[in-house]
ZADO-1210 file (C-alpha; in nm, 4 decimals, padded with zeros to 6 digits):
<atoms>
<atom x="-00.8053" y="00.5164" z="00.8388" code="UNK" pos="1"/>
<atom x="-00.5839" y="00.7896" z="00.7126" code="UNK" pos="2"/>
<atom x="-00.2688" y="00.6862" z="00.4997" code="UNK" pos="3"/>
<atom x="-00.0327" y="00.7955" z="00.7899" code="UNK" pos="4"/>
<atom x="-00.1982" y="00.5860" z="01.0383" code="UNK" pos="5"/>
<atom x="-00.2023" y="00.2821" z="00.7920" code="UNK" pos="6"/>
<atom x="00.1440" y="00.3189" z="00.7447" code="UNK" pos="7"/>
<atom x="00.2410" y="00.3424" z="01.0899" code="UNK" pos="8"/>
<atom x="00.0362" y="00.0326" z="01.1767" code="UNK" pos="9"/>
<atom x="00.1782" y="-00.1660" z="00.8975" code="UNK" pos="10"/>
<atom x="00.5370" y="-00.0452" z="01.0005" code="UNK" pos="11"/>
<atom x="00.4622" y="-00.1543" z="01.3566" code="UNK" pos="12"/>
<atom x="00.3195" y="-00.5106" z="01.2387" code="UNK" pos="13"/>
<atom x="00.6332" y="-00.5536" z="01.0264" code="UNK" pos="14"/>
<atom x="00.8781" y="-00.4271" z="01.2865" code="UNK" pos="15"/>
<atom x="00.7249" y="-00.6802" z="01.5297" code="UNK" pos="16"/>
<atom x="00.7731" y="-00.9557" z="01.2851" code="UNK" pos="17"/>
<atom x="01.1403" y="-00.8418" z="01.2135" code="UNK" pos="18"/>
<atom x="01.2190" y="-00.8537" z="01.5859" code="UNK" pos="19"/>
<atom x="01.0386" y="-01.1788" z="01.6638" code="UNK" pos="20"/>
<atom x="01.2667" y="-01.4458" z="01.8123" code="UNK" pos="21"/>
<atom x="01.2869" y="-01.8105" z="01.7533" code="UNK" pos="22"/>
<atom x="01.1138" y="-01.9922" z="01.4409" code="UNK" pos="23"/>
<atom x="00.9597" y="-01.6880" z="01.2775" code="UNK" pos="24"/>
<atom x="01.2971" y="-01.5000" z="01.2436" code="UNK" pos="25"/>
<atom x="01.5777" y="-01.7206" z="01.2779" code="UNK" pos="26"/>
<atom x="01.6612" y="-02.0649" z="01.4201" code="UNK" pos="27"/>
<atom x="01.9697" y="-02.2852" z="01.4399" code="UNK" pos="28"/>
<atom x="02.1874" y="-02.0077" z="01.2819" code="UNK" pos="29"/>
<atom x="01.9257" y="-01.9481" z="01.0003" code="UNK" pos="30"/>
<atom x="01.7165" y="-01.6685" z="00.8946" code="UNK" pos="31"/>
<atom x="01.3448" y="-01.6214" z="00.7972" code="UNK" pos="32"/>
<atom x="01.2989" y="-01.3470" z="00.5543" code="UNK" pos="33"/>
<atom x="00.9309" y="-01.1631" z="00.5547" code="UNK" pos="34"/>
<atom x="00.7518" y="-01.1137" z="00.2022" code="UNK" pos="35"/>
<atom x="00.4329" y="-00.9522" z="00.1200" code="UNK" pos="36"/>
<atom x="00.1688" y="-00.9387" z="-00.1576" code="UNK" pos="37"/>
<atom x="-00.1696" y="-00.7726" z="-00.1703" code="UNK" pos="38"/>
<atom x="-00.3037" y="-01.0490" z="-00.4225" code="UNK" pos="39"/>
<atom x="-00.4750" y="-01.3636" z="-00.2741" code="UNK" pos="40"/>
<atom x="-00.3040" y="-01.6921" z="-00.1997" code="UNK" pos="41"/>
<atom x="-00.3399" y="-01.8676" z="-00.5432" code="UNK" pos="42"/>
<atom x="-00.2316" y="-01.5563" z="-00.7344" code="UNK" pos="43"/>
<atom x="00.0562" y="-01.6328" z="-00.9851" code="UNK" pos="44"/>
<atom x="00.3083" y="-01.3866" z="-00.8119" code="UNK" pos="45"/>
<atom x="00.2126" y="-01.5139" z="-00.4872" code="UNK" pos="46"/>
<atom x="00.2907" y="-01.8806" z="-00.5908" code="UNK" pos="47"/>
<atom x="00.5970" y="-01.7689" z="-00.7599" code="UNK" pos="48"/>
<atom x="00.7389" y="-01.6106" z="-00.4394" code="UNK" pos="49"/>
<atom x="00.6392" y="-01.9256" z="-00.2439" code="UNK" pos="50"/>
<atom x="00.8418" y="-02.1422" z="-00.4932" code="UNK" pos="51"/>
<atom x="01.1209" y="-01.8927" z="-00.4483" code="UNK" pos="52"/>
<atom x="01.0917" y="-01.9510" z="-00.0828" code="UNK" pos="53"/>
<atom x="01.1197" y="-02.3249" z="-00.1332" code="UNK" pos="54"/>
<atom x="01.4116" y="-02.2779" z="-00.3623" code="UNK" pos="55"/>
<atom x="01.6238" y="-02.0673" z="-00.1155" code="UNK" pos="56"/>
<atom x="01.5389" y="-02.2986" z="00.1611" code="UNK" pos="57"/>
<atom x="01.6302" y="-02.6266" z="-00.0347" code="UNK" pos="58"/>
<atom x="01.9668" y="-02.4305" z="-00.1773" code="UNK" pos="59"/>
<atom x="02.0724" y="-02.3308" z="00.1750" code="UNK" pos="60"/>
<atom x="01.9928" y="-02.6395" z="00.3532" code="UNK" pos="61"/>
<atom x="01.7358" y="-02.4483" z="00.5633" code="UNK" pos="62"/>
<atom x="01.9663" y="-02.1749" z="00.6515" code="UNK" pos="63"/>
<atom x="01.7496" y="-01.9282" z="00.4509" code="UNK" pos="64"/>
<atom x="01.3729" y="-01.9431" z="00.4706" code="UNK" pos="65"/>
<atom x="01.0920" y="-01.7233" z="00.3582" code="UNK" pos="66"/>
<atom x="00.7430" y="-01.6463" z="00.5095" code="UNK" pos="67"/>
<atom x="00.4996" y="-01.4629" z="00.2688" code="UNK" pos="68"/>
<atom x="00.1910" y="-01.2745" z="00.3956" code="UNK" pos="69"/>
<atom x="-00.0471" y="-01.2476" z="00.1006" code="UNK" pos="70"/>
<atom x="-00.3867" y="-01.0760" z="00.0674" code="UNK" pos="71"/>
<atom x="-00.2539" y="-00.7360" z="00.1982" code="UNK" pos="72"/>
<atom x="-00.1989" y="-00.8664" z="00.5414" code="UNK" pos="73"/>
<atom x="00.0870" y="-00.6264" z="00.6232" code="UNK" pos="74"/>
<atom x="-00.0754" y="-00.3269" z="00.4416" code="UNK" pos="75"/>
<atom x="-00.0903" y="-00.1915" z="00.0853" code="UNK" pos="76"/>
<atom x="00.1455" y="-00.1562" z="-00.1954" code="UNK" pos="77"/>
<atom x="00.2632" y="00.2147" z="-00.1100" code="UNK" pos="78"/>
<atom x="00.3129" y="00.1029" z="00.2521" code="UNK" pos="79"/>
<atom x="00.5133" y="-00.2115" z="00.1599" code="UNK" pos="80"/>
<atom x="00.7508" y="00.0006" z="-00.0487" code="UNK" pos="81"/>
<atom x="00.8312" y="00.2083" z="00.2364" code="UNK" pos="82"/>
<atom x="00.8552" y="-00.0708" z="00.4957" code="UNK" pos="83"/>
<atom x="01.0992" y="-00.2333" z="00.2431" code="UNK" pos="84"/>
<atom x="01.3099" y="00.0647" z="00.2154" code="UNK" pos="85"/>
<atom x="01.3376" y="00.1105" z="00.5976" code="UNK" pos="86"/>
<atom x="01.4059" y="-00.2588" z="00.6314" code="UNK" pos="87"/>
<atom x="01.0776" y="-00.3283" z="00.8320" code="UNK" pos="88"/>
<atom x="01.0060" y="-00.6171" z="00.5817" code="UNK" pos="89"/>
<atom x="01.2407" y="-00.7830" z="00.3500" code="UNK" pos="90"/>
<atom x="01.0635" y="-00.8606" z="00.0044" code="UNK" pos="91"/>
<atom x="00.7667" y="-00.7242" z="-00.1638" code="UNK" pos="92"/>
<atom x="00.5672" y="-00.7540" z="-00.4852" code="UNK" pos="93"/>
<atom x="00.4656" y="-00.4389" z="-00.6271" code="UNK" pos="94"/>
<atom x="00.2781" y="-00.3034" z="-00.9241" code="UNK" pos="95"/>
<atom x="00.5154" y="-00.0963" z="-01.1273" code="UNK" pos="96"/>
<atom x="00.2265" y="00.1708" z="-01.1570" code="UNK" pos="97"/>
<atom x="00.2727" y="00.2614" z="-00.7780" code="UNK" pos="98"/>
<atom x="00.6379" y="00.2938" z="-00.8474" code="UNK" pos="99"/>
<atom x="00.6360" y="00.5332" z="-01.1239" code="UNK" pos="100"/>
<atom x="00.6433" y="00.8525" z="-00.9217" code="UNK" pos="101"/>
<atom x="00.9166" y="00.7456" z="-00.7080" code="UNK" pos="102"/>
<atom x="01.1312" y="00.5273" z="-00.9533" code="UNK" pos="103"/>
<atom x="01.1017" y="00.7301" z="-01.3049" code="UNK" pos="104"/>
<atom x="01.2619" y="00.4622" z="-01.5155" code="UNK" pos="105"/>
<atom x="00.9492" y="00.2386" z="-01.4240" code="UNK" pos="106"/>
<atom x="00.7437" y="00.4928" z="-01.6247" code="UNK" pos="107"/>
<atom x="00.8942" y="00.3552" z="-01.9657" code="UNK" pos="108"/>
<atom x="00.7050" y="00.0357" z="-01.8766" code="UNK" pos="109"/>
<atom x="00.3739" y="00.1733" z="-01.7735" code="UNK" pos="110"/>
<atom x="00.3191" y="00.4279" z="-02.0514" code="UNK" pos="111"/>
<atom x="00.0240" y="00.3315" z="-02.2792" code="UNK" pos="112"/>
<atom x="00.0726" y="00.1453" z="-02.6089" code="UNK" pos="113"/>
<atom x="00.4480" y="00.0976" z="-02.5438" code="UNK" pos="114"/>
<atom x="00.4143" y="-00.2700" z="-02.5854" code="UNK" pos="115"/>
<atom x="00.2309" y="-00.4638" z="-02.8533" code="UNK" pos="116"/>
<atom x="00.1831" y="-00.8177" z="-02.6675" code="UNK" pos="117"/>
<atom x="00.2756" y="-01.0025" z="-02.3874" code="UNK" pos="118"/>
<atom x="00.5560" y="-01.1736" z="-02.5985" code="UNK" pos="119"/>
<atom x="00.6935" y="-00.8054" z="-02.6970" code="UNK" pos="120"/>
<atom x="00.6899" y="-00.7292" z="-02.3042" code="UNK" pos="121"/>
<atom x="00.8753" y="-01.0489" z="-02.2021" code="UNK" pos="122"/>
<atom x="01.1383" y="-00.9851" z="-02.4828" code="UNK" pos="123"/>
<atom x="01.1941" y="-00.6531" z="-02.3431" code="UNK" pos="124"/>
<atom x="01.2002" y="-00.7634" z="-01.9439" code="UNK" pos="125"/>
<atom x="01.4351" y="-01.0315" z="-02.0213" code="UNK" pos="126"/>
<atom x="01.6743" y="-00.8179" z="-02.1986" code="UNK" pos="127"/>
<atom x="01.8681" y="-00.4820" z="-02.1433" code="UNK" pos="128"/>
<atom x="01.5416" y="-00.2897" z="-02.0482" code="UNK" pos="129"/>
<atom x="01.4455" y="-00.4865" z="-01.7683" code="UNK" pos="130"/>
<atom x="01.8095" y="-00.4991" z="-01.6407" code="UNK" pos="131"/>
<atom x="01.8215" y="-00.1268" z="-01.6446" code="UNK" pos="132"/>
<atom x="01.5063" y="-00.0703" z="-01.4526" code="UNK" pos="133"/>
<atom x="01.6248" y="-00.3287" z="-01.1894" code="UNK" pos="134"/>
<atom x="01.9409" y="-00.1492" z="-01.1309" code="UNK" pos="135"/>
<atom x="01.7654" y="00.1731" z="-01.0789" code="UNK" pos="136"/>
<atom x="01.6141" y="00.0674" z="-00.7603" code="UNK" pos="137"/>
<atom x="01.9309" y="00.0682" z="-00.5982" code="UNK" pos="138"/>
<atom x="01.9508" y="00.4420" z="-00.5463" code="UNK" pos="139"/>
<atom x="01.6535" y="00.4408" z="-00.2992" code="UNK" pos="140"/>
<atom x="01.7629" y="00.1544" z="-00.0625" code="UNK" pos="141"/>
<atom x="01.5987" y="-00.1214" z="-00.2718" code="UNK" pos="142"/>
<atom x="01.7181" y="-00.4216" z="-00.4573" code="UNK" pos="143"/>
<atom x="01.5195" y="-00.5100" z="-00.7900" code="UNK" pos="144"/>
<atom x="01.5115" y="-00.8791" z="-00.7947" code="UNK" pos="145"/>
<atom x="01.2760" y="-00.9703" z="-01.0772" code="UNK" pos="146"/>
<atom x="01.0091" y="-00.8312" z="-01.3032" code="UNK" pos="147"/>
<atom x="00.6778" y="-01.0306" z="-01.3294" code="UNK" pos="148"/>
<atom x="00.4657" y="-00.9381" z="-01.6309" code="UNK" pos="149"/>
<atom x="00.0827" y="-00.9340" z="-01.5771" code="UNK" pos="150"/>
<atom x="-00.1021" y="-00.9297" z="-01.9067" code="UNK" pos="151"/>
<atom x="-00.2821" y="-00.6517" z="-02.0734" code="UNK" pos="152"/>
<atom x="-00.4476" y="-00.3920" z="-01.8554" code="UNK" pos="153"/>
<atom x="-00.7976" y="-00.3102" z="-01.9938" code="UNK" pos="154"/>
<atom x="-01.1006" y="-00.0949" z="-01.8614" code="UNK" pos="155"/>
<atom x="-01.4068" y="-00.2386" z="-01.6988" code="UNK" pos="156"/>
<atom x="-01.6976" y="-00.0447" z="-01.5673" code="UNK" pos="157"/>
<atom x="-02.0620" y="-00.0543" z="-01.4101" code="UNK" pos="158"/>
<atom x="-02.2349" y="00.1519" z="-01.6834" code="UNK" pos="159"/>
<atom x="-02.1805" y="00.0469" z="-02.0484" code="UNK" pos="160"/>
<atom x="-01.9561" y="-00.0945" z="-02.3016" code="UNK" pos="161"/>
<atom x="-01.6447" y="00.1127" z="-02.3888" code="UNK" pos="162"/>
<atom x="-01.5350" y="00.0988" z="-02.7673" code="UNK" pos="163"/>
<atom x="-01.3905" y="00.4484" z="-02.8156" code="UNK" pos="164"/>
<atom x="-01.2623" y="00.7193" z="-02.5929" code="UNK" pos="165"/>
<atom x="-01.6174" y="00.8907" z="-02.6472" code="UNK" pos="166"/>
<atom x="-01.7468" y="00.6167" z="-02.4256" code="UNK" pos="167"/>
<atom x="-01.5557" y="00.6970" z="-02.1227" code="UNK" pos="168"/>
<atom x="-01.6554" y="01.0540" z="-02.1036" code="UNK" pos="169"/>
<atom x="-01.7898" y="01.1572" z="-01.7583" code="UNK" pos="170"/>
<atom x="-01.7161" y="00.8039" z="-01.6039" code="UNK" pos="171"/>
<atom x="-01.4899" y="00.7888" z="-01.2853" code="UNK" pos="172"/>
<atom x="-01.2321" y="00.5469" z="-01.3111" code="UNK" pos="173"/>
<atom x="-00.9973" y="00.4102" z="-01.0328" code="UNK" pos="174"/>
<atom x="-00.6117" y="00.4485" z="-01.1071" code="UNK" pos="175"/>
<atom x="-00.3076" y="00.3683" z="-00.9100" code="UNK" pos="176"/>
<atom x="-00.1197" y="00.6603" z="-00.7503" code="UNK" pos="177"/>
<atom x="00.0778" y="00.7219" z="-01.0907" code="UNK" pos="178"/>
<atom x="00.0768" y="01.0612" z="-01.2795" code="UNK" pos="179"/>
<atom x="00.0805" y="00.8569" z="-01.6077" code="UNK" pos="180"/>
<atom x="-00.2602" y="00.6853" z="-01.5282" code="UNK" pos="181"/>
<atom x="-00.4195" y="00.9929" z="-01.4140" code="UNK" pos="182"/>
<atom x="-00.3291" y="01.1987" z="-01.7077" code="UNK" pos="183"/>
<atom x="-00.4312" y="00.9002" z="-01.9349" code="UNK" pos="184"/>
<atom x="-00.7802" y="00.8781" z="-01.7999" code="UNK" pos="185"/>
<atom x="-00.8159" y="01.2662" z="-01.8491" code="UNK" pos="186"/>
<atom x="-00.6904" y="01.2158" z="-02.2130" code="UNK" pos="187"/>
<atom x="-00.9507" y="00.9366" z="-02.2792" code="UNK" pos="188"/>
<atom x="-01.2191" y="01.1732" z="-02.1324" code="UNK" pos="189"/>
<atom x="-01.2763" y="00.9880" z="-01.8133" code="UNK" pos="190"/>
<atom x="-01.2328" y="01.1408" z="-01.4407" code="UNK" pos="191"/>
<atom x="-00.9139" y="00.9699" z="-01.2714" code="UNK" pos="192"/>
<atom x="-00.9811" y="00.8586" z="-00.9047" code="UNK" pos="193"/>
<atom x="-00.6581" y="00.7371" z="-00.7181" code="UNK" pos="194"/>
<atom x="-00.7405" y="00.4687" z="-00.4768" code="UNK" pos="195"/>
<atom x="-00.5598" y="00.1710" z="-00.3330" code="UNK" pos="196"/>
<atom x="-00.6264" y="-00.1767" z="-00.4922" code="UNK" pos="197"/>
<atom x="-00.8162" y="-00.3075" z="-00.1779" code="UNK" pos="198"/>
<atom x="-01.0501" y="-00.0455" z="-00.2040" code="UNK" pos="199"/>
<atom x="-01.1793" y="-00.0802" z="-00.5473" code="UNK" pos="200"/>
<atom x="-01.4486" y="-00.3577" z="-00.5100" code="UNK" pos="201"/>
<atom x="-01.6429" y="-00.1290" z="-00.2323" code="UNK" pos="202"/>
<atom x="-01.6083" y="00.1574" z="-00.4392" code="UNK" pos="203"/>
<atom x="-01.7610" y="-00.0052" z="-00.7404" code="UNK" pos="204"/>
<atom x="-02.0668" y="-00.1481" z="-00.5279" code="UNK" pos="205"/>
<atom x="-02.1155" y="00.2189" z="-00.3862" code="UNK" pos="206"/>
<atom x="-02.0623" y="00.3917" z="-00.7212" code="UNK" pos="207"/>
<atom x="-01.7953" y="00.6140" z="-00.5423" code="UNK" pos="208"/>
<atom x="-01.6333" y="00.5336" z="-00.9051" code="UNK" pos="209"/>
<atom x="-01.7822" y="00.3710" z="-01.2289" code="UNK" pos="210"/>
<atom x="-01.4727" y="00.1567" z="-01.3427" code="UNK" pos="211"/>
<atom x="-01.1214" y="00.0782" z="-01.3162" code="UNK" pos="212"/>
<atom x="-00.8365" y="-00.0737" z="-01.5236" code="UNK" pos="213"/>
<atom x="-00.6416" y="-00.3878" z="-01.4476" code="UNK" pos="214"/>
<atom x="-00.5509" y="-00.7243" z="-01.6169" code="UNK" pos="215"/>
<atom x="-00.8224" y="-00.9895" z="-01.6339" code="UNK" pos="216"/>
<atom x="-00.6582" y="-01.2054" z="-01.3670" code="UNK" pos="217"/>
<atom x="-00.6975" y="-00.9193" z="-01.0969" code="UNK" pos="218"/>
<atom x="-01.0509" y="-00.8545" z="-01.2230" code="UNK" pos="219"/>
<atom x="-01.1373" y="-01.2060" z="-01.1635" code="UNK" pos="220"/>
<atom x="-00.9539" y="-01.2950" z="-00.8317" code="UNK" pos="221"/>
<atom x="-01.0644" y="-00.9570" z="-00.6687" code="UNK" pos="222"/>
<atom x="-01.4259" y="-01.0485" z="-00.7721" code="UNK" pos="223"/>
<atom x="-01.4654" y="-00.6910" z="-00.9275" code="UNK" pos="224"/>
<atom x="-01.6370" y="-00.8595" z="-01.2081" code="UNK" pos="225"/>
<atom x="-01.9310" y="-00.9125" z="-00.9707" code="UNK" pos="226"/>
<atom x="-02.0022" y="-00.5407" z="-00.9653" code="UNK" pos="227"/>
<atom x="-01.8558" y="-00.4186" z="-01.2861" code="UNK" pos="228"/>
<atom x="-02.0085" y="-00.6134" z="-01.5585" code="UNK" pos="229"/>
<atom x="-01.8502" y="-00.4638" z="-01.8922" code="UNK" pos="230"/>
<atom x="-01.4996" y="-00.5556" z="-01.9780" code="UNK" pos="231"/>
<atom x="-01.3246" y="-00.3737" z="-02.2726" code="UNK" pos="232"/>
<atom x="-01.0461" y="-00.4974" z="-02.4555" code="UNK" pos="233"/>
<atom x="-00.8437" y="-00.1593" z="-02.4660" code="UNK" pos="234"/>
<atom x="-00.5062" y="-00.3172" z="-02.3939" code="UNK" pos="235"/>
<atom x="-00.3745" y="00.0260" z="-02.3101" code="UNK" pos="236"/>
<atom x="-00.0995" y="-00.0847" z="-02.0787" code="UNK" pos="237"/>
<atom x="00.1163" y="-00.3879" z="-02.0005" code="UNK" pos="238"/>
<atom x="00.2754" y="-00.2402" z="-01.6926" code="UNK" pos="239"/>
<atom x="00.4289" y="-00.5230" z="-01.5074" code="UNK" pos="240"/>
<atom x="00.5001" y="-00.6211" z="-01.1272" code="UNK" pos="241"/>
<atom x="00.8181" y="-00.5818" z="-00.9542" code="UNK" pos="242"/>
<atom x="00.9798" y="-00.7906" z="-00.6815" code="UNK" pos="243"/>
<atom x="01.1847" y="-00.5841" z="-00.4393" code="UNK" pos="244"/>
<atom x="01.4001" y="-00.6358" z="-00.1608" code="UNK" pos="245"/>
<atom x="01.5227" y="-00.4207" z="00.1197" code="UNK" pos="246"/>
<atom x="01.8709" y="-00.3241" z="00.0504" code="UNK" pos="247"/>
<atom x="01.9498" y="-00.3322" z="00.4342" code="UNK" pos="248"/>
<atom x="01.8179" y="-00.6897" z="00.4530" code="UNK" pos="249"/>
<atom x="01.9921" y="-00.7996" z="00.1038" code="UNK" pos="250"/>
<atom x="02.3250" y="-00.6734" z="00.2306" code="UNK" pos="251"/>
<atom x="02.3089" y="-00.8456" z="00.5715" code="UNK" pos="252"/>
<atom x="02.2798" y="-01.1785" z="00.4147" code="UNK" pos="253"/>
<atom x="02.6066" y="-01.3803" z="00.3427" code="UNK" pos="254"/>
<atom x="02.7566" y="-01.3495" z="-00.0023" code="UNK" pos="255"/>
<atom x="02.6531" y="-01.7074" z="-00.0959" code="UNK" pos="256"/>
<atom x="02.3020" y="-01.6301" z="00.0244" code="UNK" pos="257"/>
<atom x="02.2562" y="-01.3234" z="-00.1932" code="UNK" pos="258"/>
<atom x="02.3697" y="-01.5146" z="-00.4993" code="UNK" pos="259"/>
<atom x="02.1389" y="-01.7848" z="-00.4097" code="UNK" pos="260"/>
<atom x="01.8432" y="-01.5415" z="-00.3738" code="UNK" pos="261"/>
<atom x="01.9075" y="-01.3584" z="-00.6858" code="UNK" pos="262"/>
<atom x="01.9362" y="-01.6719" z="-00.8879" code="UNK" pos="263"/>
<atom x="01.6078" y="-01.8153" z="-00.7495" code="UNK" pos="264"/>
<atom x="01.4316" y="-01.4851" z="-00.8004" code="UNK" pos="265"/>
<atom x="01.5378" y="-01.4876" z="-01.1764" code="UNK" pos="266"/>
<atom x="01.4201" y="-01.8310" z="-01.2216" code="UNK" pos="267"/>
<atom x="01.0822" y="-01.7606" z="-01.0290" code="UNK" pos="268"/>
<atom x="01.0076" y="-01.5536" z="-01.3349" code="UNK" pos="269"/>
<atom x="00.9487" y="-01.8480" z="-01.5563" code="UNK" pos="270"/>
<atom x="00.7254" y="-02.0246" z="-01.2879" code="UNK" pos="271"/>
<atom x="00.5215" y="-01.7037" z="-01.2638" code="UNK" pos="272"/>
<atom x="00.4744" y="-01.6922" z="-01.6317" code="UNK" pos="273"/>
<atom x="00.3473" y="-02.0463" z="-01.6551" code="UNK" pos="274"/>
<atom x="00.1067" y="-01.9958" z="-01.3770" code="UNK" pos="275"/>
<atom x="00.0054" y="-01.6791" z="-01.5263" code="UNK" pos="276"/>
<atom x="-00.0791" y="-01.8044" z="-01.8755" code="UNK" pos="277"/>
<atom x="-00.2993" y="-02.0590" z="-01.7381" code="UNK" pos="278"/>
<atom x="-00.4844" y="-01.8777" z="-01.4933" code="UNK" pos="279"/>
<atom x="-00.5498" y="-01.5941" z="-01.7258" code="UNK" pos="280"/>
<atom x="-00.7253" y="-01.8278" z="-01.9557" code="UNK" pos="281"/>
<atom x="-00.9247" y="-01.9830" z="-01.6792" code="UNK" pos="282"/>
<atom x="-01.0093" y="-01.6513" z="-01.5435" code="UNK" pos="283"/>
<atom x="-01.1456" y="-01.5247" z="-01.8867" code="UNK" pos="284"/>
<atom x="-01.3629" y="-01.8319" z="-01.9110" code="UNK" pos="285"/>
<atom x="-01.4815" y="-01.7864" z="-01.5489" code="UNK" pos="286"/>
<atom x="-01.5920" y="-01.4040" z="-01.5963" code="UNK" pos="287"/>
<atom x="-01.7714" y="-01.4904" z="-01.9388" code="UNK" pos="288"/>
<atom x="-01.9671" y="-01.7708" z="-01.7689" code="UNK" pos="289"/>
<atom x="-02.0616" y="-01.5354" z="-01.5059" code="UNK" pos="290"/>
<atom x="-02.2251" y="-01.3014" z="-01.7472" code="UNK" pos="291"/>
<atom x="-01.9712" y="-01.0444" z="-01.8068" code="UNK" pos="292"/>
<atom x="-02.0028" y="-00.8533" z="-02.1352" code="UNK" pos="293"/>
<atom x="-01.6623" y="-00.8360" z="-02.3177" code="UNK" pos="294"/>
<atom x="-01.6047" y="-00.6143" z="-02.6331" code="UNK" pos="295"/>
<atom x="-01.3298" y="-00.5348" z="-02.8624" code="UNK" pos="296"/>
<atom x="-01.2392" y="-00.1558" z="-02.9018" code="UNK" pos="297"/>
<atom x="-01.1204" y="00.0957" z="-03.1602" code="UNK" pos="298"/>
<atom x="-00.7478" y="00.0688" z="-03.0590" code="UNK" pos="299"/>
<atom x="-00.6391" y="00.3318" z="-03.3188" code="UNK" pos="300"/>
<atom x="-00.8715" y="00.5877" z="-03.1449" code="UNK" pos="301"/>
<atom x="-00.7293" y="00.5153" z="-02.8080" code="UNK" pos="302"/>
<atom x="-00.3633" y="00.5328" z="-02.9210" code="UNK" pos="303"/>
<atom x="-00.4494" y="00.8591" z="-03.0857" code="UNK" pos="304"/>
<atom x="-00.6008" y="00.9955" z="-02.7847" code="UNK" pos="305"/>
<atom x="-00.3074" y="00.9379" z="-02.5435" code="UNK" pos="306"/>
<atom x="-00.0326" y="01.0428" z="-02.7883" code="UNK" pos="307"/>
<atom x="00.0198" y="01.3952" z="-02.6407" code="UNK" pos="308"/>
<atom x="00.1116" y="01.1815" z="-02.3203" code="UNK" pos="309"/>
<atom x="00.3895" y="00.9769" z="-02.5020" code="UNK" pos="310"/>
<atom x="00.5193" y="01.3142" z="-02.6691" code="UNK" pos="311"/>
<atom x="00.5757" y="01.4768" z="-02.3251" code="UNK" pos="312"/>
<atom x="00.7704" y="01.1570" z="-02.1935" code="UNK" pos="313"/>
<atom x="00.9590" y="01.1463" z="-02.5280" code="UNK" pos="314"/>
<atom x="01.1455" y="01.4596" z="-02.3992" code="UNK" pos="315"/>
<atom x="01.3133" y="01.2745" z="-02.1016" code="UNK" pos="316"/>
<atom x="01.6309" y="01.1329" z="-02.2343" code="UNK" pos="317"/>
<atom x="01.6382" y="00.8307" z="-01.9908" code="UNK" pos="318"/>
<atom x="01.2652" y="00.7355" z="-02.0715" code="UNK" pos="319"/>
<atom x="01.3233" y="00.7855" z="-02.4337" code="UNK" pos="320"/>
<atom x="01.6307" y="00.5457" z="-02.4448" code="UNK" pos="321"/>
<atom x="01.4201" y="00.2892" z="-02.2602" code="UNK" pos="322"/>
<atom x="01.1223" y="00.3411" z="-02.5036" code="UNK" pos="323"/>
<atom x="01.3492" y="00.3047" z="-02.8095" code="UNK" pos="324"/>
<atom x="01.4712" y="-00.0348" z="-02.6679" code="UNK" pos="325"/>
<atom x="01.1274" y="-00.1489" z="-02.6314" code="UNK" pos="326"/>
<atom x="01.0225" y="-00.0487" z="-02.9735" code="UNK" pos="327"/>
<atom x="01.3216" y="-00.2135" z="-03.1288" code="UNK" pos="328"/>
<atom x="01.1927" y="-00.5280" z="-02.9944" code="UNK" pos="329"/>
<atom x="00.8437" y="-00.5033" z="-03.1264" code="UNK" pos="330"/>
</atoms>
């Protein structure tokens, strides 16, 4: 199915939900918000948004509720962004790499080797850097509710261990629709292939691609480890996830409900992180037990290979300001 048809199908399904009467959309003066995520039901971001829904229902005495469609039931991330902008859905969780081209400030969070660790990332997201990125969504009909970190992104493939950039030469790697990730793969010697997240497993099986890059939790929950048995600890990006809301939907809420939602979204970050830390450890144990070969990498060689990409983004004053803020917290 072509992208336009997928988008129209997703918009149609979401609009039908938005127009639905009775218990789905509203009841007894209340309202049901529709949320989406491409990840599976037990994924930490899904669980965190479900927790958020319980909090707003409790805090509003049932006046405000949330219904979450996980596992990509209402379409892919690129489609979800547009559906939220148009008000067809209310809330969506999106990977920041999918936002890079439309929301340039998210590029500062996605650049390779900007963050040194999860702790470094969390310090930045909890401070002025995170607040600046969230505010920027307002210029395109969205409200930034929260930023969920999602660990270190690494390469995995069906061919061989990757220890240096030379090992990537000639391999086709799936990337999100982000100029940053496409150029990064080229600088490392690979061939970038933009694909939706949901298409990666079959693309690995059919050898449309040789590998991909993602965090360990997604590598496990998507079962991509069954097709790509080589995991390499490149830790090239800590690009986080973002929880977004339709500006139209947000503005239609009562003032006290808007405050309730914003507060619950902020608190859901702690919930997500607790779940993430445990599930990432479980995922690592599971893939290793399944026979995945994991190896360390020459990180200095990877950093040197992508330096021209960083040099170009340093020329953008807004990105450079965020970059300096991030590095000051290292």
